[in-house]
C-alpha positions as CSV (number, residue, x, y, z in Angstrom):
1,M,-58.2,35.0,5.5
2,I,-59.8,34.0,2.2
3,D,-57.2,35.9,0.3
4,M,-54.4,34.2,2.1
5,F,-55.4,30.8,0.9
6,S,-56.6,31.8,-2.5
7,F,-53.5,30.1,-4.1
8,K,-55.0,26.7,-3.7
9,K,-57.4,27.1,-6.5
10,P,-55.0,27.9,-9.4
11,V,-52.6,25.3,-8.2
12,K,-55.3,22.7,-8.4
13,K,-56.2,23.8,-11.9
14,K,-52.6,23.7,-13.0
15,V,-52.1,20.2,-11.6
16,V,-55.2,19.0,-13.4
17,K,-54.1,20.6,-16.7
18,I,-50.6,19.0,-16.5
19,S,-52.1,15.6,-15.8
20,E,-54.4,16.0,-18.7
21,E,-51.5,16.9,-21.0
22,M,-49.5,13.9,-19.8
23,V,-52.5,11.6,-20.4
24,G,-53.0,13.1,-23.9
25,N,-49.3,12.7,-24.8
26,S,-49.1,9.2,-23.5
27,S,-52.2,8.2,-25.5
28,T,-51.0,9.8,-28.7
29,N,-47.3,9.1,-28.6
30,L,-47.4,5.7,-26.9
31,V,-45.1,3.3,-28.7
32,P,-45.6,-0.4,-28.0
33,P,-42.5,-2.1,-26.6
34,P,-40.7,-4.3,-29.0
35,V,-41.6,-8.0,-28.8
36,R,-38.7,-10.0,-27.5
37,R,-38.5,-13.3,-29.2
38,P,-37.2,-16.1,-27.1
39,K,-33.6,-17.0,-28.0
40,K,-32.9,-20.4,-29.3
41,I,-31.0,-22.4,-26.8
42,V,-28.2,-24.2,-28.6
43,K,-27.3,-27.3,-26.7
44,N,-23.7,-28.1,-26.8
45,K,-24.0,-31.8,-27.4
46,S,-20.9,-33.9,-27.2
47,N,-20.5,-37.0,-29.3
48,V,-18.8,-38.8,-26.4
49,S,-21.6,-38.0,-23.8
50,G,-24.1,-38.9,-26.5
51,F,-22.5,-42.2,-27.0
52,Y,-22.7,-42.9,-23.3
53,A,-26.4,-42.0,-23.2
54,A,-27.2,-44.0,-26.3
55,S,-25.4,-47.0,-24.9
56,Y,-27.3,-46.8,-21.7
57,K,-30.6,-46.5,-23.5
58,M,-29.8,-49.6,-25.6
59,L,-28.8,-51.8,-22.7
60,G,-30.8,-50.3,-19.9
61,N,-30.6,-52.4,-16.8
62,R,-28.8,-55.2,-18.5
63,A,-25.5,-53.5,-17.8
64,H,-26.1,-53.9,-14.0
65,I,-24.9,-57.5,-14.3
66,L,-21.3,-56.1,-14.4
67,T,-21.8,-53.6,-11.6
68,P,-20.6,-55.8,-8.6
69,R,-17.7,-57.2,-10.7
70,L,-16.3,-53.8,-11.7
71,K,-17.1,-51.8,-8.6
72,S,-13.6,-50.3,-8.5
73,L,-14.3,-48.5,-11.8
74,E,-16.8,-46.2,-10.1
75,G,-14.1,-44.7,-7.9
76,R,-11.8,-44.1,-10.8
77,L,-14.5,-42.3,-12.7
78,E,-15.0,-40.0,-9.8
79,K,-11.3,-39.3,-9.1
80,G,-10.8,-38.7,-12.8
81,M,-13.6,-36.1,-12.9
82,M,-15.0,-37.8,-16.0
83,M,-18.6,-36.7,-15.2
84,V,-20.1,-39.9,-16.6
85,P,-22.5,-42.1,-14.5
86,Y,-21.1,-45.4,-13.6
87,E,-23.9,-47.4,-15.2
88,A,-23.7,-45.4,-18.4
89,Y,-19.9,-46.0,-18.7
90,L,-20.5,-49.8,-18.2
91,A,-23.0,-49.8,-21.0
92,A,-20.7,-47.9,-23.2
93,M,-17.9,-50.4,-22.5
94,V,-20.2,-53.3,-23.7
95,V,-21.6,-51.4,-26.7
96,G,-18.1,-50.3,-27.8
97,G,-16.8,-53.9,-27.5
98,L,-19.7,-55.2,-29.5
99,I,-19.2,-52.6,-32.3
100,A,-15.5,-53.5,-32.4
101,G,-16.2,-57.2,-32.4
102,I,-18.7,-56.8,-35.4
103,V,-16.2,-54.7,-37.3
104,A,-13.4,-57.2,-36.6
105,I,-15.6,-60.1,-37.8
106,V,-16.5,-58.3,-41.1
107,A,-13.0,-57.1,-41.8
108,S,-11.4,-60.5,-41.0
109,A,-14.0,-62.3,-43.1
110,I,-13.2,-60.1,-46.1
111,F,-9.4,-60.6,-45.4
112,V,-9.5,-64.4,-45.3
113,T,-11.7,-64.4,-48.5
114,I,-9.2,-62.3,-50.3
115,I,-6.1,-64.4,-49.3
116,N,-8.0,-67.6,-49.6
117,L,-7.0,-68.9,-46.2
118,Q,-6.6,-72.6,-45.8
119,P,-7.7,-75.0,-44.3
120,M,-11.5,-74.3,-44.4
121,E,-12.0,-74.8,-40.7
122,L,-9.5,-72.0,-39.9
123,R,-11.1,-69.8,-42.6
124,I,-14.5,-70.2,-40.8
125,F,-13.4,-69.8,-37.2
126,F,-10.8,-67.0,-37.8
127,P,-13.4,-64.2,-38.1
128,F,-15.1,-65.2,-34.8
129,I,-11.7,-65.3,-33.1
130,A,-10.9,-61.9,-34.5
131,G,-14.3,-60.6,-33.3
132,A,-13.7,-61.9,-29.8
133,A,-10.3,-60.3,-29.7
134,G,-11.7,-57.0,-30.9
135,F,-14.4,-57.1,-28.2
136,E,-11.9,-57.8,-25.5
137,A,-9.4,-55.2,-26.7
138,V,-12.0,-52.3,-26.7
139,F,-13.5,-53.5,-23.5
140,G,-10.1,-53.7,-21.8
141,L,-9.0,-50.3,-23.1
142,M,-12.2,-48.6,-21.9
143,Y,-11.8,-50.3,-18.5
144,K,-8.2,-49.1,-18.3
145,Y,-8.9,-45.6,-19.5
146,P,-10.3,-44.1,-16.2
147,E,-7.1,-45.3,-14.4
148,V,-4.9,-43.6,-17.0
149,N,-7.1,-40.5,-16.7
150,V,-6.7,-40.4,-12.9
151,G,-2.9,-40.6,-13.3
152,A,-2.9,-37.9,-15.9
153,R,-5.1,-35.6,-13.7
154,N,-2.8,-36.3,-10.7
155,R,0.3,-35.3,-12.7
156,R,-1.4,-32.1,-13.9
157,L,-2.5,-31.2,-10.4
158,A,1.1,-31.7,-9.1
159,E,2.5,-29.5,-11.9
160,E,0.0,-26.7,-11.2
161,A,0.2,-26.9,-7.4
162,P,3.2,-24.5,-6.8
163,Y,1.8,-21.7,-9.0
164,F,-1.9,-21.9,-7.9
165,I,-1.0,-22.2,-4.2
166,G,1.1,-19.1,-4.5
167,Y,-1.8,-17.3,-6.2
168,M,-4.1,-18.5,-3.4
169,A,-1.7,-17.1,-0.8
170,T,-1.8,-13.7,-2.6
171,L,-5.6,-13.7,-2.6
172,A,-5.6,-14.6,1.1
173,A,-3.2,-11.8,1.9
174,S,-5.6,-9.4,0.1
175,G,-8.3,-10.3,2.6
176,L,-10.5,-12.7,0.7
177,T,-12.2,-15.5,2.5
178,L,-11.8,-19.1,1.5
179,E,-15.0,-19.0,-0.5
180,G,-13.9,-15.9,-2.2
181,I,-10.5,-17.5,-3.1
182,F,-12.2,-20.4,-4.8
183,K,-14.6,-18.2,-6.6
184,A,-11.8,-16.0,-7.9
185,I,-10.0,-19.1,-9.2
186,A,-13.2,-20.5,-10.7
187,K,-13.6,-17.3,-12.8
188,E,-10.4,-18.1,-14.7
189,E,-11.1,-19.0,-18.3
190,T,-8.6,-21.8,-18.6
191,K,-8.8,-25.6,-18.6
192,E,-6.4,-26.1,-15.6
193,E,-7.3,-28.8,-13.2
194,F,-7.2,-26.4,-10.3
195,V,-9.8,-24.2,-12.0
196,K,-12.1,-27.2,-12.6
197,S,-11.8,-28.2,-9.0
198,A,-12.6,-24.7,-7.9
199,R,-15.7,-24.6,-10.1
200,Y,-16.8,-27.9,-8.4
201,I,-16.5,-26.3,-5.0
202,V,-18.3,-23.1,-6.1
203,R,-21.1,-25.3,-7.5
204,D,-21.5,-27.0,-4.1
205,L,-21.5,-23.6,-2.3
206,D,-23.8,-21.6,-4.6
207,I,-26.1,-24.2,-6.1
208,L,-26.3,-27.1,-3.7
209,G,-26.0,-24.8,-0.6
210,F,-23.2,-26.8,1.2
211,D,-20.8,-25.1,3.6
212,V,-17.2,-24.9,2.7
213,I,-16.1,-27.8,4.9
214,T,-18.6,-30.1,3.2
215,A,-17.6,-28.9,-0.3
216,L,-14.0,-29.5,0.5
217,T,-14.8,-33.0,1.8
218,N,-16.7,-33.9,-1.3
219,L,-13.9,-32.8,-3.5
220,I,-11.4,-34.9,-1.5
221,G,-13.4,-37.9,-2.4
222,K,-13.1,-37.0,-6.1
223,T,-9.3,-36.3,-6.0
224,P,-6.5,-38.8,-6.4
225,P,-3.9,-38.9,-3.6
226,G,-1.3,-36.2,-4.0
227,A,-0.4,-32.6,-3.3
228,F,-3.9,-31.2,-4.0
229,N,-5.5,-33.8,-1.8
230,E,-3.1,-32.9,1.0
231,L,-3.9,-29.2,0.4
232,L,-7.6,-29.8,0.8
233,E,-7.2,-31.8,4.0
234,G,-4.9,-29.0,5.4
235,L,-7.5,-26.4,4.5
236,I,-10.2,-28.3,6.4
237,S,-8.0,-28.5,9.5
238,T,-7.0,-24.8,9.2
239,V,-10.6,-23.6,8.8
240,Q,-11.9,-25.8,11.7
241,S,-9.1,-24.6,14.0
242,G,-9.4,-20.9,13.0
243,G,-5.9,-20.7,11.5
244,N,-4.5,-18.0,9.3
245,L,-5.1,-18.9,5.6
246,K,-2.3,-16.6,4.4
247,E,0.3,-18.4,6.5
248,F,-1.0,-21.8,5.5
249,F,-1.0,-21.0,1.8
250,T,2.5,-19.4,2.0
251,A,3.9,-22.4,3.8
252,C,2.4,-24.8,1.3
253,A,3.7,-22.8,-1.6
254,K,7.2,-22.9,-0.3
255,V,7.0,-26.7,0.2
256,Q,5.7,-27.1,-3.3
257,M,8.4,-24.9,-4.8
258,E,11.1,-27.0,-3.1
259,E,9.6,-30.2,-4.4
260,K,9.4,-28.6,-7.9
261,K,13.1,-27.8,-7.7
262,M,13.9,-31.4,-6.7
263,V,11.9,-32.7,-9.6
264,I,13.6,-30.4,-12.1
265,Q,17.0,-31.4,-10.8
266,K,16.2,-35.1,-11.2
267,M,14.9,-34.4,-14.7
268,T,18.1,-32.6,-15.6
269,S,20.3,-35.5,-14.5
270,S,18.0,-37.9,-16.4
271,L,18.2,-35.8,-19.6
272,G,22.0,-35.9,-19.3
273,I,21.9,-39.7,-19.4
274,V,19.6,-39.6,-22.4
275,A,22.0,-37.2,-24.1
276,E,24.8,-39.8,-23.7
277,I,22.6,-42.5,-25.0
278,Y,21.7,-40.3,-28.0
279,T,25.4,-39.7,-28.7
280,I,26.2,-43.5,-28.6
281,L,23.2,-44.7,-30.6
282,L,22.9,-42.0,-33.2
283,V,26.4,-40.7,-33.7
284,V,29.0,-43.3,-32.6
285,F,27.2,-46.5,-33.5
286,P,26.4,-45.6,-37.2
287,L,29.9,-44.4,-37.8
288,M,31.5,-47.4,-36.3
289,A,29.1,-49.8,-38.1
290,V,29.8,-48.1,-41.5
291,I,33.6,-48.3,-41.0
292,M,33.5,-51.9,-39.8
293,F,31.3,-53.1,-42.7
294,S,33.3,-51.2,-45.2
295,I,36.5,-53.0,-44.1
296,M,34.6,-56.3,-44.0
297,A,33.4,-55.8,-47.6
298,T,37.0,-56.1,-48.8
299,M,37.2,-59.6,-47.4
300,A,33.6,-60.9,-47.7
301,K,30.6,-60.0,-49.7
302,T,28.0,-61.2,-47.1
303,F,27.3,-60.9,-43.4
304,L,25.0,-63.5,-41.8
305,G,23.6,-64.4,-45.2
306,F,22.9,-60.7,-46.1
307,D,24.7,-58.5,-48.6
308,I,27.0,-56.1,-46.7
309,T,25.6,-53.2,-48.7
310,T,22.1,-54.2,-47.7
311,V,23.1,-54.4,-44.0
312,M,24.6,-50.9,-44.2
313,M,21.4,-49.5,-45.8
314,L,19.3,-51.2,-43.0
315,I,21.4,-49.6,-40.4
316,S,21.3,-46.2,-42.0
317,Y,17.6,-46.1,-43.0
318,L,16.0,-48.4,-40.4
319,L,17.9,-48.7,-37.2
320,V,19.1,-45.1,-36.9
321,P,15.6,-43.5,-37.4
322,M,14.1,-46.1,-35.0
323,F,16.6,-45.2,-32.3
324,G,15.8,-41.5,-33.0
325,V,12.1,-42.1,-32.4
326,I,12.9,-44.0,-29.2
327,I,15.0,-41.1,-27.9
328,V,12.2,-38.6,-28.7
329,I,9.6,-40.7,-26.9
330,M,11.9,-41.0,-23.9
331,V,12.5,-37.2,-23.8
332,D,8.8,-36.5,-24.2
333,G,7.9,-38.7,-21.3
334,M,10.5,-37.1,-19.0
335,V,10.0,-33.4,-19.7
336,P,6.9,-31.9,-18.1
337,K,4.3,-30.5,-20.5
338,R,4.1,-27.1,-18.8
């Protein structure tokens, strides 16, 4: 019986020997781990956001006087996704107007001194009038900018809607949930408005812990009326009623594509009208004017008190380029940017 269990003793010695060797090796060959230095966090500071923060620090609660009078501005900031607090933007409006007013006063004072403006009363009061005008101009532009930004965002969303809704239909057909669809769109490394909105929803879901219905409702409050707003409202109804996301996105994509076709058709007809205007103003009118004034030059040397040669030069070097710039601006406003 003793011989049968005699294997225990050498096994124990072997285990003790191996453990001693491991301890010896670990004590002699132990290399301390490299010390990891903390990485420097580089803050991406924006000059614009810094201006808003500095303006709010300068004025503090003094900007609250304008809060009840400009309450509509808060909704425009939210719908434009400007990510600027309402009070900070009000303070920036006041500070920007003051800076513009001071610059206008200094510049106009130098100007009236150089030209020696008379009488003296006008020379004294003109810089203050220019300063008030500069303040009102900058204040008014900053007040109007959020509204312009909302309109631009709405146009971009309308242009992106047919393509992104089709992409969402493809993701829904592959079996992704609504949360997965928005997360897939949020991973896109682009500056499209749909991607920004998807990141906003993912932030509400993952960081703030909202459910998808609440996240969509919050985004509706920050979206201007349009195709994207209708899409979000339809998504809420579809999710609450347990509808099929694939069929919903497919139907929305078809509707958006048909609307896109109608917009392109209208744009094409409008471009045809612009082409006719271009032909008349930049081809027919210069030729007819040169021929007419050339014939008139044989009978009279002047036209409305101007030399006919001077009139022809004005038409060739002033009116024709000006008409060309007007046509370019018209075409740029009609043709979509994407």
